[in-house]
A tleap script that builds the chain and sets N, CA, C and O, in Angstrom:
source leaprc.protein.ff14SB
mol = sequence {
  NMET VAL PRO THR GLU GLY ASN THR VAL PRO
  PRO ARG TYR ARG TYR GLU GLN ILE ALA ASP
  ASP LEU ALA GLU ARG ILE ALA SER GLY GLU
  PHE ALA PRO GLY SER LYS LEU PRO SER ARG
  ARG GLU LEU ILE GLU HIE TYR GLY VAL THR
  GLU PRO VAL ILE ASP ARG ALA MET GLN ILE
  LEU ARG ILE LYS GLY ILE THR GLU THR LEU
  PRO GLY VAL GLY VAL PHE VAL ALA CGLU
}
set mol.1.N position { 26.661 3.577 21.457 }
set mol.1.CA position { 25.257 3.528 21.111 }
set mol.1.C position { 24.675 4.949 21.160 }
set mol.1.O position { 25.046 5.758 22.010 }
set mol.2.N position { 23.767 5.227 20.242 }
set mol.2.CA position { 23.154 6.548 20.159 }
set mol.2.C position { 21.986 6.609 21.138 }
set mol.2.O position { 21.162 5.695 21.166 }
set mol.3.N position { 21.901 7.655 21.933 }
set mol.3.CA position { 20.772 7.764 22.858 }
set mol.3.C position { 19.468 7.937 22.090 }
set mol.3.O position { 19.443 8.530 21.012 }
set mol.4.N position { 18.387 7.412 22.658 }
set mol.4.CA position { 17.093 7.463 21.969 }
set mol.4.C position { 16.104 8.394 22.661 }
set mol.4.O position { 14.913 8.377 22.348 }
set mol.5.N position { 16.583 9.199 23.593 }
set mol.5.CA position { 15.676 10.128 24.277 }
set mol.5.C position { 15.026 11.058 23.272 }
set mol.5.O position { 15.686 11.600 22.385 }
set mol.6.N position { 13.721 11.233 23.424 }
set mol.6.CA position { 13.002 12.134 22.545 }
set mol.6.C position { 12.616 11.487 21.220 }
set mol.6.O position { 11.862 12.070 20.441 }
set mol.7.N position { 13.121 10.300 20.962 }
set mol.7.CA position { 12.778 9.605 19.719 }
set mol.7.C position { 11.580 8.710 19.996 }
set mol.7.O position { 11.739 7.541 20.348 }
set mol.8.N position { 10.374 9.264 19.836 }
set mol.8.CA position { 9.166 8.519 20.171 }
set mol.8.C position { 8.484 7.923 18.947 }
set mol.8.O position { 7.452 7.266 19.076 }
set mol.9.N position { 9.045 8.144 17.760 }
set mol.9.CA position { 8.439 7.602 16.551 }
set mol.9.C position { 8.976 6.197 16.322 }
set mol.9.O position { 10.173 6.015 16.097 }
set mol.10.N position { 8.087 5.194 16.380 }
set mol.10.CA position { 8.566 3.824 16.175 }
set mol.10.C position { 8.939 3.597 14.711 }
set mol.10.O position { 8.423 4.294 13.837 }
set mol.11.N position { 9.815 2.647 14.423 }
set mol.11.CA position { 10.141 2.351 13.027 }
set mol.11.C position { 8.902 1.837 12.305 }
set mol.11.O position { 8.051 1.185 12.911 }
set mol.12.N position { 8.802 2.126 11.035 }
set mol.12.CA position { 7.625 1.708 10.277 }
set mol.12.C position { 7.975 0.490 9.440 }
set mol.12.O position { 9.079 0.364 8.910 }
set mol.13.N position { 7.011 -0.393 9.340 }
set mol.13.CA position { 7.195 -1.574 8.506 }
set mol.13.C position { 7.090 -1.187 7.043 }
set mol.13.O position { 6.423 -0.214 6.693 }
set mol.14.N position { 7.757 -1.958 6.189 }
set mol.14.CA position { 7.763 -1.664 4.749 }
set mol.14.C position { 6.343 -1.693 4.181 }
set mol.14.O position { 6.013 -0.873 3.325 }
set mol.15.N position { 5.496 -2.619 4.638 }
set mol.15.CA position { 4.138 -2.691 4.102 }
set mol.15.C position { 3.338 -1.433 4.436 }
set mol.15.O position { 2.466 -1.029 3.667 }
set mol.16.N position { 3.632 -0.811 5.587 }
set mol.16.CA position { 2.961 0.447 5.939 }
set mol.16.C position { 3.413 1.571 5.005 }
set mol.16.O position { 2.606 2.396 4.577 }
set mol.17.N position { 4.691 1.596 4.701 }
set mol.17.CA position { 5.224 2.608 3.789 }
set mol.17.C position { 4.611 2.461 2.403 }
set mol.17.O position { 4.265 3.452 1.760 }
set mol.18.N position { 4.480 1.223 1.948 }
set mol.18.CA position { 3.897 0.973 0.628 }
set mol.18.C position { 2.424 1.359 0.615 }
set mol.18.O position { 1.956 1.985 -0.336 }
set mol.19.N position { 1.690 0.993 1.662 }
set mol.19.CA position { 0.271 1.354 1.737 }
set mol.19.C position { 0.112 2.876 1.724 }
set mol.19.O position { -0.766 3.403 1.041 }
set mol.20.N position { 0.954 3.575 2.473 }
set mol.20.CA position { 0.899 5.042 2.490 }
set mol.20.C position { 1.237 5.623 1.124 }
set mol.20.O position { 0.596 6.574 0.676 }
set mol.21.N position { 2.243 5.055 0.460 }
set mol.21.CA position { 2.625 5.551 -0.865 }
set mol.21.C position { 1.479 5.363 -1.851 }
set mol.21.O position { 1.151 6.275 -2.609 }
set mol.22.N position { 0.873 4.183 -1.841 }
set mol.22.CA position { -0.245 3.936 -2.755 }
set mol.22.C position { -1.435 4.836 -2.419 }
set mol.22.O position { -2.103 5.338 -3.323 }
set mol.23.N position { -1.703 5.044 -1.129 }
set mol.23.CA position { -2.800 5.933 -0.732 }
set mol.23.C position { -2.549 7.359 -1.227 }
set mol.23.O position { -3.470 8.034 -1.686 }
set mol.24.N position { -1.304 7.808 -1.131 }
set mol.24.CA position { -0.958 9.151 -1.625 }
set mol.24.C position { -1.116 9.228 -3.141 }
set mol.24.O position { -1.599 10.231 -3.667 }
set mol.25.N position { -0.709 8.174 -3.838 }
set mol.25.CA position { -0.839 8.151 -5.295 }
set mol.25.C position { -2.309 8.157 -5.706 }
set mol.25.O position { -2.674 8.763 -6.713 }
set mol.26.N position { -3.147 7.482 -4.928 }
set mol.26.CA position { -4.591 7.481 -5.199 }
set mol.26.C position { -5.169 8.868 -4.927 }
set mol.26.O position { -5.935 9.397 -5.733 }
set mol.27.N position { -4.796 9.458 -3.782 }
set mol.27.CA position { -5.300 10.792 -3.418 }
set mol.27.C position { -4.878 11.857 -4.432 }
set mol.27.O position { -5.613 12.816 -4.669 }
set mol.28.N position { -3.706 11.691 -5.024 }
set mol.28.CA position { -3.207 12.677 -5.987 }
set mol.28.C position { -3.867 12.536 -7.353 }
set mol.28.O position { -3.702 13.396 -8.217 }
set mol.29.N position { -4.616 11.450 -7.547 }
set mol.29.CA position { -5.294 11.253 -8.820 }
set mol.29.C position { -4.537 10.362 -9.786 }
set mol.29.O position { -5.012 10.116 -10.895 }
set mol.30.N position { -3.373 9.875 -9.390 }
set mol.30.CA position { -2.617 8.980 -10.269 }
set mol.30.C position { -3.444 7.735 -10.584 }
set mol.30.O position { -3.422 7.224 -11.704 }
set mol.31.N position { -4.173 7.261 -9.576 }
set mol.31.CA position { -5.117 6.158 -9.765 }
set mol.31.C position { -6.501 6.710 -9.434 }
set mol.31.O position { -6.811 6.973 -8.272 }
set mol.32.N position { -7.316 6.881 -10.447 }
set mol.32.CA position { -8.642 7.475 -10.276 }
set mol.32.C position { -9.616 6.477 -9.664 }
set mol.32.O position { -9.402 5.268 -9.746 }
set mol.33.N position { -10.701 6.986 -9.043 }
set mol.33.CA position { -11.725 6.082 -8.518 }
set mol.33.C position { -12.228 5.134 -9.609 }
set mol.33.O position { -12.523 5.552 -10.729 }
set mol.34.N position { -12.318 3.858 -9.258 }
set mol.34.CA position { -12.776 2.853 -10.200 }
set mol.34.C position { -11.670 2.239 -11.037 }
set mol.34.O position { -11.897 1.242 -11.722 }
set mol.35.N position { -10.472 2.819 -10.993 }
set mol.35.CA position { -9.381 2.281 -11.806 }
set mol.35.C position { -8.719 1.099 -11.099 }
set mol.35.O position { -8.759 0.970 -9.876 }
set mol.36.N position { -8.121 0.257 -11.905 }
set mol.36.CA position { -7.453 -0.936 -11.394 }
set mol.36.C position { -6.019 -0.595 -11.027 }
set mol.36.O position { -5.317 0.072 -11.788 }
set mol.37.N position { -5.585 -1.053 -9.861 }
set mol.37.CA position { -4.199 -0.864 -9.445 }
set mol.37.C position { -3.312 -1.844 -10.215 }
set mol.37.O position { -3.803 -2.828 -10.768 }
set mol.38.N position { -2.010 -1.573 -10.248 }
set mol.38.CA position { -1.093 -2.531 -10.887 }
set mol.38.C position { -1.211 -3.909 -10.238 }
set mol.38.O position { -1.626 -4.029 -9.086 }
set mol.39.N position { -0.846 -4.936 -10.984 }
set mol.39.CA position { -0.930 -6.305 -10.475 }
set mol.39.C position { 0.035 -6.513 -9.308 }
set mol.39.O position { 0.956 -5.726 -9.094 }
set mol.40.N position { -0.194 -7.564 -8.580 }
set mol.40.CA position { 0.690 -7.922 -7.464 }
set mol.40.C position { 2.130 -8.048 -7.956 }
set mol.40.O position { 3.057 -7.541 -7.323 }
set mol.41.N position { 2.310 -8.721 -9.081 }
set mol.41.CA position { 3.658 -8.917 -9.640 }
set mol.41.C position { 4.306 -7.568 -9.971 }
set mol.41.O position { 5.486 -7.365 -9.686 }
set mol.42.N position { 3.545 -6.649 -10.566 }
set mol.42.CA position { 4.081 -5.326 -10.900 }
set mol.42.C position { 4.468 -4.564 -9.634 }
set mol.42.O position { 5.499 -3.892 -9.605 }
set mol.43.N position { 3.644 -4.664 -8.587 }
set mol.43.CA position { 3.942 -3.972 -7.333 }
set mol.43.C position { 5.178 -4.570 -6.653 }
set mol.43.O position { 5.994 -3.842 -6.088 }
set mol.44.N position { 5.307 -5.893 -6.710 }
set mol.44.CA position { 6.487 -6.560 -6.144 }
set mol.44.C position { 7.747 -6.044 -6.829 }
set mol.44.O position { 8.736 -5.731 -6.166 }
set mol.45.N position { 7.710 -5.959 -8.150 }
set mol.45.CA position { 8.866 -5.476 -8.894 }
set mol.45.C position { 9.129 -4.000 -8.625 }
set mol.45.O position { 10.278 -3.593 -8.452 }
set mol.46.N position { 8.064 -3.196 -8.588 }
set mol.46.CA position { 8.208 -1.747 -8.381 }
set mol.46.C position { 8.833 -1.431 -7.021 }
set mol.46.O position { 9.754 -0.620 -6.923 }
set mol.47.N position { 8.318 -2.085 -5.971 }
set mol.47.CA position { 8.778 -1.787 -4.615 }
set mol.47.C position { 9.946 -2.676 -4.164 }
set mol.47.O position { 10.568 -2.400 -3.138 }
set mol.48.N position { 10.244 -3.727 -4.912 }
set mol.48.CA position { 11.358 -4.601 -4.554 }
set mol.48.C position { 11.137 -5.365 -3.264 }
set mol.48.O position { 12.045 -5.495 -2.443 }
set mol.49.N position { 9.918 -5.873 -3.090 }
set mol.49.CA position { 9.578 -6.606 -1.864 }
set mol.49.C position { 8.971 -7.968 -2.227 }
set mol.49.O position { 8.832 -8.305 -3.402 }
set mol.50.N position { 8.619 -8.729 -1.210 }
set mol.50.CA position { 8.021 -10.043 -1.424 }
set mol.50.C position { 6.495 -9.956 -1.463 }
set mol.50.O position { 5.901 -8.941 -1.098 }
set mol.51.N position { 5.890 -11.034 -1.909 }
set mol.51.CA position { 4.427 -11.097 -2.035 }
set mol.51.C position { 3.696 -10.812 -0.717 }
set mol.51.O position { 2.734 -10.043 -0.721 }
set mol.52.N position { 4.112 -11.400 0.400 }
set mol.52.CA position { 3.398 -11.113 1.655 }
set mol.52.C position { 3.407 -9.626 2.036 }
set mol.52.O position { 2.455 -9.138 2.644 }
set mol.53.N position { 4.466 -8.915 1.685 }
set mol.53.CA position { 4.534 -7.478 2.001 }
set mol.53.C position { 3.472 -6.726 1.197 }
set mol.53.O position { 2.781 -5.865 1.740 }
set mol.54.N position { 3.339 -7.044 -0.082 }
set mol.54.CA position { 2.319 -6.405 -0.912 }
set mol.54.C position { 0.928 -6.791 -0.413 }
set mol.54.O position { 0.030 -5.950 -0.371 }
set mol.55.N position { 0.746 -8.051 -0.037 }
set mol.55.CA position { -0.557 -8.495 0.474 }
set mol.55.C position { -0.964 -7.714 1.725 }
set mol.55.O position { -2.126 -7.334 1.865 }
set mol.56.N position { -0.021 -7.472 2.630 }
set mol.56.CA position { -0.319 -6.698 3.840 }
set mol.56.C position { -0.679 -5.259 3.497 }
set mol.56.O position { -1.610 -4.691 4.069 }
set mol.57.N position { 0.067 -4.666 2.553 }
set mol.57.CA position { -0.223 -3.293 2.130 }
set mol.57.C position { -1.624 -3.215 1.525 }
set mol.57.O position { -2.370 -2.277 1.805 }
set mol.58.N position { -1.981 -4.190 0.702 }
set mol.58.CA position { -3.314 -4.208 0.078 }
set mol.58.C position { -4.395 -4.387 1.140 }
set mol.58.O position { -5.481 -3.818 1.032 }
set mol.59.N position { -4.091 -5.182 2.164 }
set mol.59.CA position { -5.042 -5.389 3.253 }
set mol.59.C position { -5.319 -4.073 3.982 }
set mol.59.O position { -6.467 -3.775 4.311 }
set mol.60.N position { -4.282 -3.296 4.233 }
set mol.60.CA position { -4.444 -2.002 4.905 }
set mol.60.C position { -5.339 -1.083 4.073 }
set mol.60.O position { -6.253 -0.456 4.609 }
set mol.61.N position { -5.082 -1.003 2.773 }
set mol.61.CA position { -5.887 -0.135 1.908 }
set mol.61.C position { -7.340 -0.587 1.873 }
set mol.61.O position { -8.254 0.237 1.863 }
set mol.62.N position { -7.549 -1.907 1.856 }
set mol.62.CA position { -8.917 -2.451 1.841 }
set mol.62.C position { -9.630 -2.130 3.153 }
set mol.62.O position { -10.790 -1.720 3.134 }
set mol.63.N position { -8.960 -2.309 4.286 }
set mol.63.CA position { -9.561 -2.036 5.596 }
set mol.63.C position { -9.938 -0.563 5.732 }
set mol.63.O position { -10.967 -0.228 6.317 }
set mol.64.N position { -9.091 0.314 5.185 }
set mol.64.CA position { -9.359 1.754 5.241 }
set mol.64.C position { -10.438 2.194 4.251 }
set mol.64.O position { -10.845 3.356 4.248 }
set mol.65.N position { -10.899 1.261 3.410 }
set mol.65.CA position { -11.931 1.585 2.440 }
set mol.65.C position { -11.418 2.329 1.216 }
set mol.65.O position { -12.197 2.929 0.476 }
set mol.66.N position { -10.112 2.290 1.005 }
set mol.66.CA position { -9.510 2.995 -0.133 }
set mol.66.C position { -9.609 2.154 -1.401 }
set mol.66.O position { -9.733 2.687 -2.504 }
set mol.67.N position { -9.552 0.830 -1.232 }
set mol.67.CA position { -9.627 -0.069 -2.385 }
set mol.67.C position { -10.676 -1.142 -2.155 }
set mol.67.O position { -11.137 -1.375 -1.037 }
set mol.68.N position { -11.035 -1.787 -3.262 }
set mol.68.CA position { -11.931 -2.939 -3.233 }
set mol.68.C position { -11.271 -4.038 -4.042 }
set mol.68.O position { -10.720 -3.785 -5.114 }
set mol.69.N position { -11.327 -5.258 -3.530 }
set mol.69.CA position { -10.718 -6.384 -4.224 }
set mol.69.C position { -11.791 -7.265 -4.833 }
set mol.69.O position { -12.742 -7.658 -4.158 }
set mol.70.N position { -11.635 -7.574 -6.117 }
set mol.70.CA position { -12.506 -8.530 -6.789 }
set mol.70.C position { -11.646 -9.761 -7.056 }
set mol.70.O position { -10.781 -9.741 -7.933 }
set mol.71.N position { -11.886 -10.846 -6.290 }
set mol.71.CA position { -11.062 -12.046 -6.434 }
set mol.71.C position { -10.977 -12.509 -7.887 }
set mol.71.O position { -11.989 -12.623 -8.579 }
set mol.72.N position { -9.760 -12.771 -8.327 }
set mol.72.CA position { -9.528 -13.237 -9.681 }
set mol.72.C position { -9.542 -12.144 -10.735 }
set mol.72.O position { -9.243 -12.396 -11.902 }
set mol.73.N position { -9.892 -10.919 -10.320 }
set mol.73.CA position { -9.974 -9.799 -11.262 }
set mol.73.C position { -8.908 -8.765 -10.963 }
set mol.73.O position { -8.158 -8.368 -11.855 }
set mol.74.N position { -8.833 -8.318 -9.693 }
set mol.74.CA position { -7.833 -7.343 -9.318 }
set mol.74.C position { -8.284 -6.445 -8.187 }
set mol.74.O position { -9.340 -6.643 -7.587 }
set mol.75.N position { -7.458 -5.455 -7.912 }
set mol.75.CA position { -7.726 -4.490 -6.855 }
set mol.75.C position { -8.051 -3.155 -7.526 }
set mol.75.O position { -7.323 -2.680 -8.398 }
set mol.76.N position { -9.168 -2.565 -7.092 }
set mol.76.CA position { -9.644 -1.317 -7.700 }
set mol.76.C position { -9.749 -0.224 -6.652 }
set mol.76.O position { -9.969 -0.496 -5.471 }
set mol.77.N position { -9.589 1.015 -7.097 }
set mol.77.CA position { -9.747 2.177 -6.214 }
set mol.77.C position { -11.245 2.307 -5.929 }
set mol.77.O position { -12.062 2.296 -6.849 }
set mol.78.N position { -11.593 2.429 -4.654 }
set mol.78.CA position { -12.997 2.584 -4.269 }
set mol.78.C position { -13.559 3.887 -4.838 }
set mol.78.O position { -12.856 4.890 -4.957 }
set mol.79.N position { -14.821 3.842 -5.179 }
set mol.79.CA position { -15.466 5.030 -5.749 }
set mol.79.C position { -16.182 5.819 -4.675 }
set mol.79.O position { -16.784 6.853 -4.966 }
savepdb mol mol.pdb
quit
């Protein structure tokens, strides 16, 4: 077994990685304020994960105020 001394960084969940990736893409201007993010289905295919993982990532972005969700319409970058 490999010793873990000095390794204080906990493993990150996939939904956190996806939320960070999307936040970086938004910050870089790939998704401009007011623009619609790709659909849930497109994100599932892009990241190769399940629906609940994308839902958690979207929840993180919404809580941080990075996105706004319009039910039945989509997820948009906050202005």
